C-alpha positions in Angstrom: -10.7 -0.8 -63.8 -13.8 -0.7 -64.0 -16.3 1.3 -66.4 -19.0 2.3 -65.8 -21.9 2.6 -67.9 -23.6 6.0 -69.1 -26.6 6.7 -67.8 -28.3 6.5 -71.9 -26.9 3.2 -71.6 -28.7 2.3 -67.9 -32.4 3.4 -68.7 -32.3 1.8 -72.0 -31.8 -1.6 -70.2 -33.8 -0.5 -67.8 -37.4 0.3 -69.8 -36.2 -3.2 -71.8 -36.7 -5.2 -69.4 -39.7 -3.7 -67.9 -41.0 -4.0 -71.7 -40.4 -7.8 -71.4 -42.1 -8.2 -69.0 -45.0 -6.5 -70.0 -44.6 -8.6 -73.7 -44.8 -11.7 -71.1 -48.6 -10.0 -69.5 -50.0 -8.8 -73.2 -48.5 -9.9 -76.5 -48.9 -7.1 -79.1 -47.0 -5.9 -81.9 -46.2 -2.7 -80.2 -44.5 -4.2 -77.9 -42.5 -6.1 -79.9 -41.6 -3.8 -82.0 -40.6 -1.4 -78.6 -38.1 -4.5 -77.0 -36.8 -5.4 -80.9 -35.6 -1.0 -81.1 -35.0 -1.2 -77.3 -32.8 -4.7 -77.8 -30.6 -3.1 -80.4 -30.0 0.6 -78.7 -28.4 -1.2 -75.7 -26.6 -3.5 -78.3 -24.6 -0.9 -80.4 -24.4 1.5 -78.0 -20.7 3.5 -78.6 -20.7 1.9 -75.0 -19.9 -1.3 -76.2 -17.5 0.0 -78.9 -13.7 -1.8 -78.4 -14.2 -4.0 -75.3 -14.4 -7.2 -76.0 -15.8 -10.3 -72.8 -13.4 -12.1 -71.9 -15.7 -15.2 -73.6 -15.0 -13.7 -77.2 -11.7 -13.4 -75.9 -11.5 -17.2 -75.2 -13.7 -17.7 -78.8 -11.2 -16.3 -81.1 -7.9 -17.5 -78.7 -8.4 -20.7 -79.2 -9.9 -21.0 -82.5 -6.2 -19.4 -83.5 -5.0 -21.6 -81.5 -6.3 -24.5 -83.7 -5.3 -22.2 -86.9 -1.4 -22.9 -85.9 -1.5 -26.7 -85.6 
């Protein structure tokens, strides 16, 4: 079952993309700070709690396999 992202997370991701594009055109401290804030908002959103990506699982599974050698 695929989970859908909450509206506030979608909005933060959209704002992140828009801010990133603005920063590419017009570098300034205010936009850098906004991008950092939005990055933290997206990264630490409660939606991600308890979820692991396939890449994370493969990396940590491989490490676990090597420890048994």
